PyMOL Python script that loads the backbone (N, CA, C, O; Angstrom):
from pymol import cmd

cmd.read_pdbstr("""\
ATOM      1  N   MET A   1       0.726  -1.109   0.442  1.00  0.00           N
ATOM      2  CA  MET A   1       0.433  -0.223   0.013  1.00  0.00           C
ATOM      3  C   MET A   1       1.335   0.716  -0.200  1.00  0.00           C
ATOM      4  O   MET A   1       2.486   0.566   0.210  1.00  0.00           O
ATOM      5  N   ALA A   2       0.835   2.132  -1.062  1.00  0.00           N
ATOM      6  CA  ALA A   2       1.962   3.292  -1.055  1.00  0.00           C
ATOM      7  C   ALA A   2       1.258   4.373  -0.341  1.00  0.00           C
ATOM      8  O   ALA A   2       0.043   4.375  -0.538  1.00  0.00           O
ATOM      9  N   THR A   3       1.596   5.055   0.237  1.00  0.00           N
ATOM     10  CA  THR A   3       1.896   6.382   1.289  1.00  0.00           C
ATOM     11  C   THR A   3       2.077   7.543   0.486  1.00  0.00           C
ATOM     12  O   THR A   3       3.004   7.858  -0.260  1.00  0.00           O
ATOM     13  N   GLN A   4       0.506   8.393   0.922  1.00  0.00           N
ATOM     14  CA  GLN A   4       1.359   9.435  -0.176  1.00  0.00           C
ATOM     15  C   GLN A   4       2.224  10.541  -0.011  1.00  0.00           C
ATOM     16  O   GLN A   4       2.870   9.932  -0.863  1.00  0.00           O
ATOM     17  N   ALA A   5       2.850  11.510   0.222  1.00  0.00           N
ATOM     18  CA  ALA A   5       3.688  12.147   0.679  1.00  0.00           C
ATOM     19  C   ALA A   5       2.849  13.649   1.435  1.00  0.00           C
ATOM     20  O   ALA A   5       2.015  14.212   0.726  1.00  0.00           O
ATOM     21  N   PRO A   6       3.086  14.133   2.650  1.00  0.00           N
ATOM     22  CA  PRO A   6       2.106  14.762   2.592  1.00  0.00           C
ATOM     23  C   PRO A   6       2.098  16.086   1.901  1.00  0.00           C
ATOM     24  O   PRO A   6       1.512  16.793   2.721  1.00  0.00           O
ATOM     25  N   ASN A   7       2.334  16.676   1.104  1.00  0.00           N
ATOM     26  CA  ASN A   7       2.307  17.868   0.473  1.00  0.00           C
ATOM     27  C   ASN A   7       2.064  18.113  -1.292  1.00  0.00           C
ATOM     28  O   ASN A   7       2.111  19.007  -2.136  1.00  0.00           O
ATOM     29  N   GLN A   8       1.744  16.467  -1.136  1.00  0.00           N
ATOM     30  CA  GLN A   8       1.643  16.219  -2.592  1.00  0.00           C
ATOM     31  C   GLN A   8       0.017  15.702  -2.530  1.00  0.00           C
ATOM     32  O   GLN A   8      -0.580  14.829  -1.899  1.00  0.00           O
ATOM     33  N   PRO A   9      -0.446  16.953  -3.758  1.00  0.00           N
ATOM     34  CA  PRO A   9      -1.689  16.760  -3.738  1.00  0.00           C
ATOM     35  C   PRO A   9      -3.098  15.917  -4.404  1.00  0.00           C
ATOM     36  O   PRO A   9      -3.177  15.360  -5.499  1.00  0.00           O
ATOM     37  N   GLN A  10      -4.098  16.038  -3.382  1.00  0.00           N
ATOM     38  CA  GLN A  10      -5.396  14.690  -3.684  1.00  0.00           C
ATOM     39  C   GLN A  10      -5.314  15.014  -4.592  1.00  0.00           C
ATOM     40  O   GLN A  10      -5.056  16.206  -4.430  1.00  0.00           O
ATOM     41  N   HIS A  11      -5.348  14.783  -5.867  1.00  0.00           N
ATOM     42  CA  HIS A  11      -6.687  15.358  -6.808  1.00  0.00           C
ATOM     43  C   HIS A  11      -7.890  14.558  -7.276  1.00  0.00           C
ATOM     44  O   HIS A  11      -8.602  14.874  -8.228  1.00  0.00           O
ATOM     45  N   ASN A  12      -8.044  13.460  -6.485  1.00  0.00           N
ATOM     46  CA  ASN A  12      -8.886  12.575  -6.871  1.00  0.00           C
ATOM     47  C   ASN A  12      -9.852  12.658  -5.422  1.00  0.00           C
ATOM     48  O   ASN A  12     -10.650  11.762  -5.150  1.00  0.00           O
ATOM     49  N   ASN A  13      -9.629  14.003  -4.448  1.00  0.00           N
ATOM     50  CA  ASN A  13     -10.101  13.990  -3.002  1.00  0.00           C
ATOM     51  C   ASN A  13     -11.110  15.554  -3.368  1.00  0.00           C
ATOM     52  O   ASN A  13     -10.538  16.611  -3.634  1.00  0.00           O
ATOM     53  N   PRO A  14     -12.396  15.450  -3.324  1.00  0.00           N
ATOM     54  CA  PRO A  14     -13.000  16.673  -3.451  1.00  0.00           C
ATOM     55  C   PRO A  14     -13.147  17.588  -2.096  1.00  0.00           C
ATOM     56  O   PRO A  14     -13.645  18.705  -1.956  1.00  0.00           O
ATOM     57  N   LEU A  15     -12.432  16.563  -1.000  1.00  0.00           N
ATOM     58  CA  LEU A  15     -12.551  17.400   0.074  1.00  0.00           C
ATOM     59  C   LEU A  15     -11.349  17.820   1.079  1.00  0.00           C
ATOM     60  O   LEU A  15     -11.215  17.852   2.303  1.00  0.00           O
ATOM     61  N   HIS A  16     -10.433  18.168  -0.196  1.00  0.00           N
ATOM     62  CA  HIS A  16      -8.642  18.140   0.421  1.00  0.00           C
ATOM     63  C   HIS A  16      -9.031  19.687   0.308  1.00  0.00           C
ATOM     64  O   HIS A  16      -9.894  19.971  -0.523  1.00  0.00           O
ATOM     65  N   GLY A  17      -8.569  20.526   0.936  1.00  0.00           N
ATOM     66  CA  GLY A  17      -8.230  21.590   1.149  1.00  0.00           C
ATOM     67  C   GLY A  17      -9.591  22.509   1.970  1.00  0.00           C
ATOM     68  O   GLY A  17      -9.499  23.697   2.280  1.00  0.00           O
ATOM     69  N   PHE A  18     -10.963  21.533   2.242  1.00  0.00           N
ATOM     70  CA  PHE A  18     -12.132  22.149   3.012  1.00  0.00           C
ATOM     71  C   PHE A  18     -11.793  21.430   4.128  1.00  0.00           C
ATOM     72  O   PHE A  18     -11.578  20.228   4.286  1.00  0.00           O
ATOM     73  N   THR A  19     -11.772  23.356   5.664  1.00  0.00           N
ATOM     74  CA  THR A  19     -12.487  22.090   6.662  1.00  0.00           C
ATOM     75  C   THR A  19     -13.670  21.439   7.146  1.00  0.00           C
ATOM     76  O   THR A  19     -14.674  21.870   6.580  1.00  0.00           O
ATOM     77  N   LEU A  20     -13.891  20.573   7.977  1.00  0.00           N
ATOM     78  CA  LEU A  20     -15.367  20.835   8.337  1.00  0.00           C
ATOM     79  C   LEU A  20     -16.505  21.915   9.135  1.00  0.00           C
ATOM     80  O   LEU A  20     -17.647  21.675   9.526  1.00  0.00           O
ATOM     81  N   GLN A  21     -15.692  23.190   9.199  1.00  0.00           N
ATOM     82  CA  GLN A  21     -16.091  24.574   9.179  1.00  0.00           C
ATOM     83  C   GLN A  21     -16.843  24.884   7.196  1.00  0.00           C
ATOM     84  O   GLN A  21     -17.920  24.744   6.616  1.00  0.00           O
ATOM     85  N   GLN A  22     -15.381  25.368   6.851  1.00  0.00           N
ATOM     86  CA  GLN A  22     -15.829  25.561   5.513  1.00  0.00           C
ATOM     87  C   GLN A  22     -17.262  24.656   4.596  1.00  0.00           C
ATOM     88  O   GLN A  22     -18.104  25.211   3.890  1.00  0.00           O
ATOM     89  N   ILE A  23     -17.163  23.161   4.900  1.00  0.00           N
ATOM     90  CA  ILE A  23     -17.939  22.286   4.064  1.00  0.00           C
ATOM     91  C   ILE A  23     -19.788  23.082   4.776  1.00  0.00           C
ATOM     92  O   ILE A  23     -20.599  23.575   3.992  1.00  0.00           O
ATOM     93  N   LEU A  24     -20.054  22.997   6.407  1.00  0.00           N
ATOM     94  CA  LEU A  24     -20.962  23.219   7.105  1.00  0.00           C
ATOM     95  C   LEU A  24     -21.015  25.001   6.130  1.00  0.00           C
ATOM     96  O   LEU A  24     -21.718  25.261   5.153  1.00  0.00           O
ATOM     97  N   GLU A  25     -20.294  25.679   6.647  1.00  0.00           N
ATOM     98  CA  GLU A  25     -21.070  27.024   5.505  1.00  0.00           C
ATOM     99  C   GLU A  25     -21.533  26.643   4.573  1.00  0.00           C
ATOM    100  O   GLU A  25     -22.730  26.360   4.601  1.00  0.00           O
ATOM    101  N   LEU A  26     -20.705  26.465   3.251  1.00  0.00           N
ATOM    102  CA  LEU A  26     -21.519  26.358   2.288  1.00  0.00           C
ATOM    103  C   LEU A  26     -22.667  25.051   2.413  1.00  0.00           C
ATOM    104  O   LEU A  26     -23.694  25.580   1.988  1.00  0.00           O
ATOM    105  N   LEU A  27     -22.857  24.270   2.613  1.00  0.00           N
ATOM    106  CA  LEU A  27     -23.963  23.907   2.670  1.00  0.00           C
ATOM    107  C   LEU A  27     -25.076  24.797   3.616  1.00  0.00           C
ATOM    108  O   LEU A  27     -26.289  24.761   3.413  1.00  0.00           O
ATOM    109  N   VAL A  28     -24.634  25.341   4.341  1.00  0.00           N
ATOM    110  CA  VAL A  28     -26.179  25.951   4.729  1.00  0.00           C
ATOM    111  C   VAL A  28     -26.054  27.709   4.357  1.00  0.00           C
ATOM    112  O   VAL A  28     -26.590  28.601   5.016  1.00  0.00           O
ATOM    113  N   GLU A  29     -25.385  27.851   3.395  1.00  0.00           N
ATOM    114  CA  GLU A  29     -25.369  28.997   2.630  1.00  0.00           C
ATOM    115  C   GLU A  29     -26.278  28.481   1.938  1.00  0.00           C
ATOM    116  O   GLU A  29     -27.401  28.900   2.219  1.00  0.00           O
ATOM    117  N   HIS A  30     -26.191  27.295   0.675  1.00  0.00           N
ATOM    118  CA  HIS A  30     -26.005  26.465   0.152  1.00  0.00           C
ATOM    119  C   HIS A  30     -27.596  25.704  -0.178  1.00  0.00           C
ATOM    120  O   HIS A  30     -27.646  25.121  -1.261  1.00  0.00           O
ATOM    121  N   TYR A  31     -28.698  25.682   0.561  1.00  0.00           N
ATOM    122  CA  TYR A  31     -29.912  25.501   0.948  1.00  0.00           C
ATOM    123  C   TYR A  31     -30.530  26.834   1.366  1.00  0.00           C
ATOM    124  O   TYR A  31     -31.734  27.026   1.541  1.00  0.00           O
ATOM    125  N   GLY A  32     -29.816  27.488   1.466  1.00  0.00           N
ATOM    126  CA  GLY A  32     -30.378  29.335   2.491  1.00  0.00           C
ATOM    127  C   GLY A  32     -31.057  28.969   3.889  1.00  0.00           C
ATOM    128  O   GLY A  32     -32.223  29.180   4.222  1.00  0.00           O
ATOM    129  N   GLY A  33     -29.928  28.302   4.701  1.00  0.00           N
ATOM    130  CA  GLY A  33     -30.287  27.553   6.448  1.00  0.00           C
ATOM    131  C   GLY A  33     -30.070  26.344   6.844  1.00  0.00           C
ATOM    132  O   GLY A  33     -29.569  25.320   6.378  1.00  0.00           O
ATOM    133  N   PHE A  34     -30.732  26.806   8.154  1.00  0.00           N
ATOM    134  CA  PHE A  34     -30.401  25.690   8.766  1.00  0.00           C
ATOM    135  C   PHE A  34     -31.643  24.328   7.884  1.00  0.00           C
ATOM    136  O   PHE A  34     -31.312  23.575   6.969  1.00  0.00           O
ATOM    137  N   ALA A  35     -32.688  24.388   8.387  1.00  0.00           N
ATOM    138  CA  ALA A  35     -33.491  24.164   8.395  1.00  0.00           C
ATOM    139  C   ALA A  35     -33.807  23.403   7.409  1.00  0.00           C
ATOM    140  O   ALA A  35     -34.157  22.247   7.644  1.00  0.00           O
ATOM    141  N   PRO A  36     -33.729  24.050   5.668  1.00  0.00           N
ATOM    142  CA  PRO A  36     -33.884  23.092   4.578  1.00  0.00           C
ATOM    143  C   PRO A  36     -32.434  22.102   4.410  1.00  0.00           C
ATOM    144  O   PRO A  36     -32.083  21.351   3.500  1.00  0.00           O
ATOM    145  N   LEU A  37     -31.791  22.467   5.703  1.00  0.00           N
ATOM    146  CA  LEU A  37     -30.302  21.407   5.008  1.00  0.00           C
ATOM    147  C   LEU A  37     -31.061  19.930   6.305  1.00  0.00           C
ATOM    148  O   LEU A  37     -31.041  18.706   6.181  1.00  0.00           O
ATOM    149  N   ALA A  38     -31.545  20.678   7.249  1.00  0.00           N
ATOM    150  CA  ALA A  38     -31.937  19.408   7.818  1.00  0.00           C
ATOM    151  C   ALA A  38     -33.063  18.484   7.535  1.00  0.00           C
ATOM    152  O   ALA A  38     -33.209  17.420   8.136  1.00  0.00           O
ATOM    153  N   LYS A  39     -33.783  18.877   6.689  1.00  0.00           N
ATOM    154  CA  LYS A  39     -34.191  18.339   5.881  1.00  0.00           C
ATOM    155  C   LYS A  39     -33.998  17.240   4.934  1.00  0.00           C
ATOM    156  O   LYS A  39     -34.597  16.192   4.694  1.00  0.00           O
ATOM    157  N   GLN A  40     -32.649  18.013   4.339  1.00  0.00           N
ATOM    158  CA  GLN A  40     -31.361  16.844   3.166  1.00  0.00           C
ATOM    159  C   GLN A  40     -30.430  15.363   4.451  1.00  0.00           C
ATOM    160  O   GLN A  40     -29.966  14.259   4.166  1.00  0.00           O
ATOM    161  N   ILE A  41     -30.549  16.244   6.046  1.00  0.00           N
ATOM    162  CA  ILE A  41     -29.944  15.535   6.453  1.00  0.00           C
ATOM    163  C   ILE A  41     -30.470  15.974   7.406  1.00  0.00           C
ATOM    164  O   ILE A  41     -30.256  17.156   7.676  1.00  0.00           O
ATOM    165  N   PRO A  42     -31.221  15.295   8.134  1.00  0.00           N
ATOM    166  CA  PRO A  42     -32.699  14.944   9.484  1.00  0.00           C
ATOM    167  C   PRO A  42     -31.453  14.810  10.906  1.00  0.00           C
ATOM    168  O   PRO A  42     -31.246  13.730  11.459  1.00  0.00           O
ATOM    169  N   LEU A  43     -30.843  15.914  11.252  1.00  0.00           N
ATOM    170  CA  LEU A  43     -29.738  15.987  12.710  1.00  0.00           C
ATOM    171  C   LEU A  43     -29.989  16.671  12.882  1.00  0.00           C
ATOM    172  O   LEU A  43     -29.815  17.623  12.121  1.00  0.00           O
ATOM    173  N   LYS A  44     -30.870  16.806  14.504  1.00  0.00           N
ATOM    174  CA  LYS A  44     -30.785  17.146  15.639  1.00  0.00           C
ATOM    175  C   LYS A  44     -30.031  18.719  15.467  1.00  0.00           C
ATOM    176  O   LYS A  44     -30.541  19.828  15.627  1.00  0.00           O
ATOM    177  N   CYS A  45     -28.946  18.434  15.167  1.00  0.00           N
ATOM    178  CA  CYS A  45     -28.276  19.706  15.357  1.00  0.00           C
ATOM    179  C   CYS A  45     -28.350  20.083  14.588  1.00  0.00           C
ATOM    180  O   CYS A  45     -27.386  20.829  14.413  1.00  0.00           O
ATOM    181  N   PHE A  46     -29.527  20.085  13.158  1.00  0.00           N
ATOM    182  CA  PHE A  46     -29.251  20.927  12.079  1.00  0.00           C
ATOM    183  C   PHE A  46     -31.243  21.974  12.419  1.00  0.00           C
ATOM    184  O   PHE A  46     -31.642  23.075  12.040  1.00  0.00           O
ATOM    185  N   SER A  47     -31.870  20.929  13.217  1.00  0.00           N
ATOM    186  CA  SER A  47     -33.225  21.316  13.657  1.00  0.00           C
ATOM    187  C   SER A  47     -33.235  21.684  14.715  1.00  0.00           C
ATOM    188  O   SER A  47     -34.422  21.983  14.587  1.00  0.00           O
ATOM    189  N   SER A  48     -33.026  21.968  15.716  1.00  0.00           N
ATOM    190  CA  SER A  48     -33.515  22.377  17.270  1.00  0.00           C
ATOM    191  C   SER A  48     -32.034  23.461  17.928  1.00  0.00           C
ATOM    192  O   SER A  48     -31.084  23.117  18.632  1.00  0.00           O
ATOM    193  N   ASN A  49     -32.315  24.566  17.447  1.00  0.00           N
ATOM    194  CA  ASN A  49     -31.557  25.894  17.826  1.00  0.00           C
ATOM    195  C   ASN A  49     -30.227  25.239  17.557  1.00  0.00           C
ATOM    196  O   ASN A  49     -29.505  24.564  18.291  1.00  0.00           O
ATOM    197  N   PRO A  50     -30.048  25.784  15.776  1.00  0.00           N
ATOM    198  CA  PRO A  50     -28.569  25.189  14.955  1.00  0.00           C
ATOM    199  C   PRO A  50     -27.601  26.554  15.058  1.00  0.00           C
ATOM    200  O   PRO A  50     -28.019  27.635  15.472  1.00  0.00           O
ATOM    201  N   SER A  51     -26.846  26.417  14.810  1.00  0.00           N
ATOM    202  CA  SER A  51     -25.405  26.807  14.981  1.00  0.00           C
ATOM    203  C   SER A  51     -24.661  26.543  14.530  1.00  0.00           C
ATOM    204  O   SER A  51     -25.024  25.399  14.257  1.00  0.00           O
ATOM    205  N   ILE A  52     -22.912  26.705  13.772  1.00  0.00           N
ATOM    206  CA  ILE A  52     -21.961  25.720  13.349  1.00  0.00           C
ATOM    207  C   ILE A  52     -21.653  25.944  14.639  1.00  0.00           C
ATOM    208  O   ILE A  52     -22.464  25.504  15.454  1.00  0.00           O
ATOM    209  N   LYS A  53     -20.843  26.426  14.990  1.00  0.00           N
ATOM    210  CA  LYS A  53     -20.277  25.917  16.513  1.00  0.00           C
ATOM    211  C   LYS A  53     -21.319  24.740  16.806  1.00  0.00           C
ATOM    212  O   LYS A  53     -21.131  23.864  15.962  1.00  0.00           O
ATOM    213  N   SER A  54     -22.371  24.382  17.706  1.00  0.00           N
ATOM    214  CA  SER A  54     -22.890  23.261  18.531  1.00  0.00           C
ATOM    215  C   SER A  54     -23.177  22.658  17.171  1.00  0.00           C
ATOM    216  O   SER A  54     -22.781  21.519  17.416  1.00  0.00           O
ATOM    217  N   SER A  55     -23.690  22.597  15.583  1.00  0.00           N
ATOM    218  CA  SER A  55     -23.525  21.251  14.350  1.00  0.00           C
ATOM    219  C   SER A  55     -21.738  21.148  14.643  1.00  0.00           C
ATOM    220  O   SER A  55     -21.582  20.264  15.485  1.00  0.00           O
ATOM    221  N   LEU A  56     -20.414  21.732  14.246  1.00  0.00           N
ATOM    222  CA  LEU A  56     -18.905  21.872  13.965  1.00  0.00           C
ATOM    223  C   LEU A  56     -19.152  20.360  15.506  1.00  0.00           C
ATOM    224  O   LEU A  56     -19.383  19.171  15.288  1.00  0.00           O
ATOM    225  N   THR A  57     -19.035  20.844  16.507  1.00  0.00           N
ATOM    226  CA  THR A  57     -19.309  19.722  17.894  1.00  0.00           C
ATOM    227  C   THR A  57     -19.470  18.412  17.692  1.00  0.00           C
ATOM    228  O   THR A  57     -18.664  17.485  17.622  1.00  0.00           O
ATOM    229  N   PHE A  58     -20.387  18.462  17.626  1.00  0.00           N
ATOM    230  CA  PHE A  58     -21.908  17.255  17.245  1.00  0.00           C
ATOM    231  C   PHE A  58     -20.986  16.599  15.920  1.00  0.00           C
ATOM    232  O   PHE A  58     -21.206  15.392  15.827  1.00  0.00           O
ATOM    233  N   LEU A  59     -19.863  17.184  14.723  1.00  0.00           N
ATOM    234  CA  LEU A  59     -20.158  16.037  13.329  1.00  0.00           C
ATOM    235  C   LEU A  59     -18.879  15.520  13.813  1.00  0.00           C
ATOM    236  O   LEU A  59     -18.469  14.419  13.446  1.00  0.00           O
ATOM    237  N   ARG A  60     -18.100  16.419  14.786  1.00  0.00           N
ATOM    238  CA  ARG A  60     -16.593  16.180  15.054  1.00  0.00           C
ATOM    239  C   ARG A  60     -16.598  15.298  15.998  1.00  0.00           C
ATOM    240  O   ARG A  60     -15.510  15.126  16.549  1.00  0.00           O
ATOM    241  N   LYS A  61     -17.793  14.462  16.495  1.00  0.00           N
ATOM    242  CA  LYS A  61     -17.999  13.641  17.594  1.00  0.00           C
ATOM    243  C   LYS A  61     -18.874  12.910  17.049  1.00  0.00           C
ATOM    244  O   LYS A  61     -19.580  12.425  17.933  1.00  0.00           O
ATOM    245  N   THR A  62     -19.253  12.514  15.816  1.00  0.00           N
ATOM    246  CA  THR A  62     -20.177  11.618  15.343  1.00  0.00           C
ATOM    247  C   THR A  62     -19.821  11.488  13.933  1.00  0.00           C
ATOM    248  O   THR A  62     -20.094  12.316  13.063  1.00  0.00           O
ATOM    249  N   PRO A  63     -19.073  10.179  13.737  1.00  0.00           N
ATOM    250  CA  PRO A  63     -18.424   9.490  12.196  1.00  0.00           C
ATOM    251  C   PRO A  63     -19.702   9.486  11.489  1.00  0.00           C
ATOM    252  O   PRO A  63     -19.762  10.435  10.707  1.00  0.00           O
ATOM    253  N   TRP A  64     -20.970   8.589  11.492  1.00  0.00           N
ATOM    254  CA  TRP A  64     -21.121   8.854  10.616  1.00  0.00           C
ATOM    255  C   TRP A  64     -22.207  10.219  10.440  1.00  0.00           C
ATOM    256  O   TRP A  64     -22.703  10.542   9.361  1.00  0.00           O
ATOM    257  N   ALA A  65     -22.370  10.699  11.326  1.00  0.00           N
ATOM    258  CA  ALA A  65     -22.525  11.983  10.916  1.00  0.00           C
ATOM    259  C   ALA A  65     -22.193  13.052   9.942  1.00  0.00           C
ATOM    260  O   ALA A  65     -22.958  13.909   9.499  1.00  0.00           O
ATOM    261  N   ARG A  66     -20.770  12.848   9.642  1.00  0.00           N
ATOM    262  CA  ARG A  66     -20.212  13.895   9.646  1.00  0.00           C
ATOM    263  C   ARG A  66     -19.751  13.607   7.919  1.00  0.00           C
ATOM    264  O   ARG A  66     -19.345  14.367   7.040  1.00  0.00           O
ATOM    265  N   THR A  67     -20.056  12.055   7.959  1.00  0.00           N
ATOM    266  CA  THR A  67     -20.118  11.434   7.094  1.00  0.00           C
ATOM    267  C   THR A  67     -20.892  11.855   5.520  1.00  0.00           C
ATOM    268  O   THR A  67     -20.571  12.099   4.357  1.00  0.00           O
ATOM    269  N   GLN A  68     -22.123  11.744   6.397  1.00  0.00           N
ATOM    270  CA  GLN A  68     -23.200  11.642   5.925  1.00  0.00           C
ATOM    271  C   GLN A  68     -23.438  13.408   5.492  1.00  0.00           C
ATOM    272  O   GLN A  68     -24.656  13.453   5.315  1.00  0.00           O
ATOM    273  N   THR A  69     -23.032  14.463   5.310  1.00  0.00           N
ATOM    274  CA  THR A  69     -22.010  15.712   5.687  1.00  0.00           C
ATOM    275  C   THR A  69     -21.256  16.165   4.533  1.00  0.00           C
ATOM    276  O   THR A  69     -21.381  16.952   3.596  1.00  0.00           O
ATOM    277  N   GLU A  70     -20.725  15.638   4.829  1.00  0.00           N
ATOM    278  CA  GLU A  70     -19.498  15.544   3.656  1.00  0.00           C
ATOM    279  C   GLU A  70     -20.078  14.879   2.146  1.00  0.00           C
ATOM    280  O   GLU A  70     -19.831  15.333   1.028  1.00  0.00           O
ATOM    281  N   GLU A  71     -20.836  13.788   2.444  1.00  0.00           N
ATOM    282  CA  GLU A  71     -21.238  12.864   1.553  1.00  0.00           C
ATOM    283  C   GLU A  71     -22.046  14.128   0.290  1.00  0.00           C
ATOM    284  O   GLU A  71     -21.916  14.294  -0.922  1.00  0.00           O
ATOM    285  N   LEU A  72     -23.062  14.958   1.610  1.00  0.00           N
ATOM    286  CA  LEU A  72     -24.394  15.619   0.721  1.00  0.00           C
ATOM    287  C   LEU A  72     -23.200  16.352  -0.532  1.00  0.00           C
ATOM    288  O   LEU A  72     -23.160  16.319  -1.762  1.00  0.00           O
ATOM    289  N   PHE A  73     -22.085  17.158   0.833  1.00  0.00           N
ATOM    290  CA  PHE A  73     -20.974  17.700   0.362  1.00  0.00           C
ATOM    291  C   PHE A  73     -20.733  18.055  -1.471  1.00  0.00           C
ATOM    292  O   PHE A  73     -20.772  18.907  -2.360  1.00  0.00           O
ATOM    293  N   ILE A  74     -20.430  16.433  -1.066  1.00  0.00           N
ATOM    294  CA  ILE A  74     -19.693  15.792  -2.657  1.00  0.00           C
ATOM    295  C   ILE A  74     -21.179  16.044  -3.863  1.00  0.00           C
ATOM    296  O   ILE A  74     -21.519  16.761  -4.804  1.00  0.00           O
ATOM    297  N   LYS A  75     -21.538  15.216  -3.256  1.00  0.00           N
ATOM    298  CA  LYS A  75     -22.807  14.815  -4.397  1.00  0.00           C
ATOM    299  C   LYS A  75     -23.487  16.454  -4.904  1.00  0.00           C
ATOM    300  O   LYS A  75     -24.236  16.454  -5.881  1.00  0.00           O
ATOM    301  N   LEU A  76     -23.228  17.583  -4.306  1.00  0.00           N
ATOM    302  CA  LEU A  76     -24.057  18.836  -5.289  1.00  0.00           C
ATOM    303  C   LEU A  76     -22.876  20.078  -5.723  1.00  0.00           C
ATOM    304  O   LEU A  76     -22.834  21.279  -5.991  1.00  0.00           O
ATOM    305  N   LYS A  77     -21.541  18.306  -5.520  1.00  0.00           N
ATOM    306  CA  LYS A  77     -20.524  19.503  -6.058  1.00  0.00           C
ATOM    307  C   LYS A  77     -19.990  20.793  -5.845  1.00  0.00           C
ATOM    308  O   LYS A  77     -19.499  21.584  -6.650  1.00  0.00           O
ATOM    309  N   LEU A  78     -20.239  20.907  -4.132  1.00  0.00           N
ATOM    310  CA  LEU A  78     -19.900  22.290  -3.494  1.00  0.00           C
ATOM    311  C   LEU A  78     -18.467  22.735  -3.870  1.00  0.00           C
ATOM    312  O   LEU A  78     -18.056  23.804  -4.320  1.00  0.00           O
ATOM    313  N   TYR A  79     -17.619  21.195  -3.437  1.00  0.00           N
ATOM    314  CA  TYR A  79     -16.031  21.729  -3.536  1.00  0.00           C
ATOM    315  C   TYR A  79     -16.125  22.437  -4.750  1.00  0.00           C
ATOM    316  O   TYR A  79     -17.057  23.176  -4.433  1.00  0.00           O
ATOM    317  N   GLN A  80     -15.895  22.703  -5.710  1.00  0.00           N
ATOM    318  CA  GLN A  80     -16.760  23.337  -7.230  1.00  0.00           C
ATOM    319  C   GLN A  80     -16.433  24.649  -6.860  1.00  0.00           C
ATOM    320  O   GLN A  80     -15.452  25.323  -7.175  1.00  0.00           O
ATOM    321  N   LYS A  81     -17.596  24.973  -5.995  1.00  0.00           N
ATOM    322  CA  LYS A  81     -17.870  26.305  -6.189  1.00  0.00           C
ATOM    323  C   LYS A  81     -17.667  27.230  -5.005  1.00  0.00           C
ATOM    324  O   LYS A  81     -18.282  28.250  -4.694  1.00  0.00           O
ATOM    325  N   GLY A  82     -16.639  26.611  -4.422  1.00  0.00           N
ATOM    326  CA  GLY A  82     -16.503  26.843  -2.958  1.00  0.00           C
ATOM    327  C   GLY A  82     -15.365  27.755  -2.699  1.00  0.00           C
ATOM    328  O   GLY A  82     -15.099  28.201  -1.583  1.00  0.00           O
ATOM    329  N   GLY A  83     -14.596  28.054  -3.965  1.00  0.00           N
ATOM    330  CA  GLY A  83     -13.304  29.233  -4.268  1.00  0.00           C
ATOM    331  C   GLY A  83     -12.181  28.553  -4.086  1.00  0.00           C
ATOM    332  O   GLY A  83     -11.170  29.158  -3.730  1.00  0.00           O
ATOM    333  N   LYS A  84     -12.167  27.178  -4.301  1.00  0.00           N
ATOM    334  CA  LYS A  84     -11.160  27.150  -4.694  1.00  0.00           C
ATOM    335  C   LYS A  84     -10.925  26.462  -5.466  1.00  0.00           C
ATOM    336  O   LYS A  84     -11.496  25.377  -5.358  1.00  0.00           O
ATOM    337  N   PRO A  85     -10.011  26.637  -6.642  1.00  0.00           N
ATOM    338  CA  PRO A  85      -9.284  25.978  -7.840  1.00  0.00           C
ATOM    339  C   PRO A  85      -9.107  24.880  -8.289  1.00  0.00           C
ATOM    340  O   PRO A  85      -8.197  24.123  -7.952  1.00  0.00           O
ATOM    341  N   GLU A  86     -10.028  24.644  -9.176  1.00  0.00           N
ATOM    342  CA  GLU A  86      -9.913  22.941  -9.907  1.00  0.00           C
ATOM    343  C   GLU A  86      -8.323  22.905 -10.547  1.00  0.00           C
ATOM    344  O   GLU A  86      -7.646  23.726 -11.167  1.00  0.00           O
ATOM    345  N   SER A  87      -8.029  21.075  -9.912  1.00  0.00           N
ATOM    346  CA  SER A  87      -7.246  20.601 -10.649  1.00  0.00           C
ATOM    347  C   SER A  87      -7.260  20.531 -11.440  1.00  0.00           C
ATOM    348  O   SER A  87      -8.275  20.195 -12.048  1.00  0.00           O
ATOM    349  N   GLU A  88      -5.893  20.856 -12.122  1.00  0.00           N
ATOM    350  CA  GLU A  88      -5.705  20.013 -14.044  1.00  0.00           C
ATOM    351  C   GLU A  88      -5.089  18.906 -14.353  1.00  0.00           C
ATOM    352  O   GLU A  88      -5.054  18.524 -15.523  1.00  0.00           O
TER     353      GLU A  88
END
""", "prot")
cmd.dss("prot")
cmd.show_as("cartoon", "prot")
cmd.util.cbc("prot")
cmd.orient("prot")
């Protein structure tokens, strides 16, 4: 199994270069708030008194919820709209 050098770009990883906070902020922006996001990913942290900070705390402690959030980000291709240059 080959390991990748730490500074080598990850061309096939759409999450590369994005923090969880950036991913969450882009999703909230895309859907126009937490309520519509909660309809896509039914998590209490998105529907009950939501905030970026409390949602990040939950997502960092709950791998399956983080995975769902990251998968939606990839599905919507928000990594292409997030201000990051695309690799050629």
